[in-house]
Backbone bond lengths (Angstrom), bond angles and torsions (degrees), N, CA, C in turn:
res aa  C-N    CA-C-N  psi(-1)  N-CA   C-N-CA  omega(-1)  CA-C   N-CA-C  phi
1 M - - - 1.442 - - 1.521 111.37 -
2 L 1.317 115.85 -39.28 1.456 120.41 178.63 1.523 111.04 -64.62
3 N 1.338 116.61 -34.08 1.457 121.36 179.14 1.524 111.43 -63.45
4 V 1.323 118.06 -35.91 1.462 122.20 178.41 1.523 109.73 -64.53
5 F 1.330 117.25 -43.99 1.462 120.83 178.88 1.523 111.33 -64.60
6 I 1.305 116.56 -37.30 1.467 120.20 178.07 1.521 110.03 -65.45
7 M 1.317 117.61 -43.68 1.464 120.31 -179.93 1.532 111.39 -66.71
8 V 1.310 118.17 -35.66 1.471 120.89 175.82 1.525 109.46 -64.78
9 A 1.322 116.85 -42.86 1.466 120.60 177.98 1.527 111.22 -63.89
10 V 1.324 117.31 -38.94 1.466 121.33 177.74 1.526 110.43 -66.16
11 F 1.325 117.43 -40.12 1.458 121.65 177.49 1.528 110.75 -63.41
12 I 1.324 116.99 -44.39 1.469 121.01 177.78 1.522 110.33 -63.48
13 A 1.326 117.14 -38.08 1.468 120.33 175.71 1.523 110.25 -61.79
14 G 1.325 118.00 -38.99 1.453 121.81 176.79 1.523 111.89 -65.08
15 L 1.337 116.61 -40.73 1.469 120.44 176.30 1.529 111.14 -61.05
16 L 1.320 115.94 -46.16 1.468 120.17 179.99 1.525 111.02 -65.68
17 L 1.315 115.72 -39.37 1.461 120.30 179.20 1.523 111.11 -65.87
18 G 1.320 117.35 -41.89 1.459 120.95 176.96 1.515 111.84 -64.98
19 T 1.327 116.62 -38.79 1.460 120.42 177.05 1.525 110.37 -63.92
20 F 1.323 116.79 -41.80 1.459 120.82 177.01 1.524 110.77 -62.38
21 F 1.326 116.93 -48.06 1.460 120.93 -174.60 1.528 111.85 -66.90
22 F 1.319 117.13 -53.50 1.464 120.31 -175.13 1.531 112.05 -78.39
23 G 1.324 117.52 -30.80 1.453 120.01 172.57 1.519 110.88 -66.97
24 G 1.333 115.82 -39.12 1.462 120.28 175.40 1.511 111.93 -65.39
25 L 1.304 117.20 -35.33 1.462 120.88 176.77 1.524 110.61 -65.48
26 L 1.306 117.12 -44.87 1.461 121.14 178.03 1.526 110.78 -61.69
27 W 1.324 116.66 -44.32 1.459 121.21 178.76 1.530 110.61 -62.95
28 T 1.328 117.13 -40.57 1.454 121.44 -179.96 1.520 111.39 -64.86
29 V 1.314 116.98 -42.38 1.465 119.89 179.68 1.524 110.02 -63.07
30 K 1.320 117.05 -45.59 1.463 119.75 179.40 1.525 110.97 -63.51
31 R 1.299 117.23 -42.92 1.466 122.04 -178.42 1.525 111.18 -74.16
32 G 1.306 117.20 -41.11 1.465 121.30 -176.04 1.512 113.59 -69.27
33 L 1.315 117.75 -34.33 1.459 120.41 -178.77 1.518 112.88 -69.17
34 S 1.323 117.39 -24.06 1.458 119.90 178.89 1.529 112.21 -100.94
35 S 1.322 117.43 7.54 1.455 121.84 -177.04 1.520 111.46 -92.46
36 M 1.322 115.35 156.74 1.463 120.73 175.10 1.534 110.99 -73.81
37 H 1.328 116.94 -27.20 1.470 122.27 -179.02 1.530 109.99 -128.23
38 P 1.316 117.56 74.80 1.471 119.24 -175.64 1.525 113.49 -65.69
39 S 1.317 117.82 -26.84 1.464 118.97 -178.55 1.525 111.50 -63.51
40 F 1.320 117.52 -34.97 1.462 120.07 177.38 1.528 110.93 -66.50
41 W 1.323 116.85 -40.58 1.454 120.76 178.38 1.525 111.05 -63.55
42 F 1.334 115.94 -47.88 1.457 119.20 -176.49 1.529 112.08 -68.11
43 L 1.316 117.40 -44.20 1.461 120.15 -179.95 1.526 111.47 -68.00
44 G 1.328 116.35 -45.84 1.462 119.70 -179.86 1.520 112.29 -62.91
45 S 1.320 116.15 -44.11 1.457 120.17 179.05 1.520 110.98 -63.88
46 W 1.324 116.01 -41.71 1.462 119.32 -179.57 1.528 110.40 -62.33
47 L 1.332 116.63 -44.77 1.465 119.79 -179.36 1.529 111.43 -62.63
48 V 1.318 117.54 -44.27 1.466 120.68 179.93 1.524 110.73 -65.41
49 R 1.337 116.78 -46.80 1.461 119.60 -177.68 1.527 111.58 -63.89
50 I 1.338 117.13 -43.61 1.467 120.15 179.85 1.523 111.20 -65.29
51 A 1.327 117.56 -42.08 1.465 120.59 179.81 1.527 111.02 -61.98
52 V 1.322 116.55 -44.59 1.467 120.05 -179.81 1.524 110.60 -65.70
53 V 1.332 117.06 -45.96 1.462 120.63 -177.46 1.529 111.00 -63.22
54 L 1.308 117.28 -48.04 1.466 119.13 179.92 1.524 111.97 -64.39
55 G 1.331 116.64 -38.88 1.464 119.91 178.50 1.514 112.39 -63.95
56 V 1.329 116.49 -44.32 1.467 119.52 -179.63 1.525 110.76 -69.51
57 F 1.334 117.62 -40.59 1.473 118.96 175.94 1.527 110.62 -58.39
58 F 1.312 116.42 -42.00 1.462 120.59 179.54 1.529 111.20 -63.67
59 L 1.337 116.51 -45.53 1.459 120.28 -178.54 1.528 112.35 -68.92
60 V 1.319 116.59 -40.38 1.460 120.40 -177.02 1.523 111.09 -71.04
61 S 1.320 117.71 -39.19 1.465 120.22 -175.23 1.521 112.22 -67.72
62 R 1.310 117.79 -37.11 1.468 122.79 -178.87 1.526 112.03 48.16
63 G 1.335 115.51 38.25 1.455 120.93 176.82 1.523 114.82 82.74
64 S 1.313 118.01 4.93 1.468 121.58 -178.28 1.524 109.49 -105.79
65 W 1.321 116.71 120.81 1.458 119.34 -179.81 1.530 111.21 -69.08
66 Q 1.356 117.15 -26.64 1.454 119.48 177.82 1.526 111.14 -65.95
67 R 1.314 116.65 -43.39 1.464 120.42 177.06 1.520 110.82 -63.59
68 L 1.318 116.19 -39.91 1.460 120.38 179.82 1.526 110.60 -63.00
69 M 1.324 118.35 -41.67 1.467 121.74 179.40 1.526 111.33 -67.65
70 V 1.320 117.80 -37.96 1.469 120.59 177.69 1.523 109.62 -66.23
71 C 1.321 116.91 -40.44 1.462 120.91 178.18 1.532 110.34 -65.84
72 F 1.335 117.86 -42.84 1.468 121.75 175.43 1.526 111.15 -59.07
73 S 1.330 116.35 -39.62 1.461 119.89 179.18 1.524 110.90 -60.89
74 G 1.307 116.69 -47.11 1.457 120.21 177.17 1.517 112.30 -62.62
75 F 1.323 116.11 -37.74 1.465 122.11 179.13 1.525 110.84 -60.78
76 F 1.321 117.64 -47.83 1.455 120.63 -177.38 1.529 112.92 -78.05
77 I 1.315 117.67 -27.13 1.465 119.21 172.97 1.523 110.03 -67.27
78 A 1.324 117.29 -36.87 1.465 120.50 175.44 1.527 110.36 -62.23
79 R 1.315 117.06 -36.79 1.473 120.92 176.92 1.520 110.72 -61.39
80 V 1.324 116.72 -47.01 1.467 121.08 -179.58 1.525 110.39 -62.81
81 I 1.317 117.18 -42.35 1.460 121.20 -179.98 1.524 110.66 -64.06
82 L 1.322 117.49 -44.29 1.467 120.45 -179.85 1.523 111.80 -65.57
83 I 1.309 117.80 -38.48 1.465 120.13 178.19 1.520 110.12 -64.57
84 R 1.313 117.17 -43.78 1.467 119.79 179.60 1.521 111.77 -69.02
85 Y 1.326 116.93 -37.22 1.456 120.99 -177.58 1.529 112.09 -71.09
86 T 1.313 117.50 -39.12 1.458 120.84 -175.97 1.516 112.90 -90.99
87 H 1.329 118.56 -15.74 1.466 123.00 -179.53 1.526 111.67 56.07
88 V 1.312 117.29 38.97 1.459 121.59 -178.91 1.521 109.92 -70.45
89 G 1.328 116.37 130.23 1.453 121.71 174.33 1.506 115.20 79.09
90 R 1.316 118.42 16.16 1.460 120.04 -178.56 1.517 110.50 -126.57
91 K 1.317 114.35 143.77 1.454 120.94 170.51 1.528 107.60 -98.71
92 P 1.330 117.45 143.71 1.463 118.22 177.31 1.532 110.84 -61.39
93 G 1.301 117.12 126.24 1.455 122.03 178.59 1.517 114.05 77.73
94 G 1.317 118.22 3.52 1.458 120.82 -177.89 1.509 111.45 -115.86
95 S 1.308 115.38 178.12 1.452 119.97 177.34 1.522 108.85 -106.55
96 N 1.308 116.26 167.27 1.456 120.96 179.60 1.523 111.62 -65.99
97 K 1.333 118.25 -26.43 1.462 121.09 -179.68 1.520 110.82 -62.08
98 E 1.325 116.42 -35.60 1.457 120.14 -179.89 1.515 111.62 -66.27
99 V 1.318 116.96 -34.52 1.458 121.48 -178.52 1.517 110.39 -69.44
100 Y 1.322 116.92 -45.31 1.461 120.65 -174.51 1.516 113.59 -83.18
101 N 1.329 118.40 -21.33 1.463 120.73 -179.24 1.511 112.90 -100.93
102 A 1.327 117.88 9.30 1.461 120.06 179.54 1.515 109.75 -68.13
103 S 1.347 116.65 136.88 1.452 119.03 -179.24 1.507 111.48 -99.88
């Protein structure tokens, strides 16, 4: 029973970690595109996000590949939720091909 609670906590940690990573990416893109030095924003944000994500994955997994997979699952589900919530890269009623192939 305790193992179930641990796996739920690991999954929630993955959700929070994914929200941090992909939300930070969205914030960086918005902030970096209007900056005088976007390379500093993108590089700095990438380094911080990667360091935090790898550190938390390491701490949460505690050497267990099952915990790592549950955390990864939460991480990628957070990505799907953020993409659907923010509607990034989509036109209403259109497909993604129209967005990227617009001249």
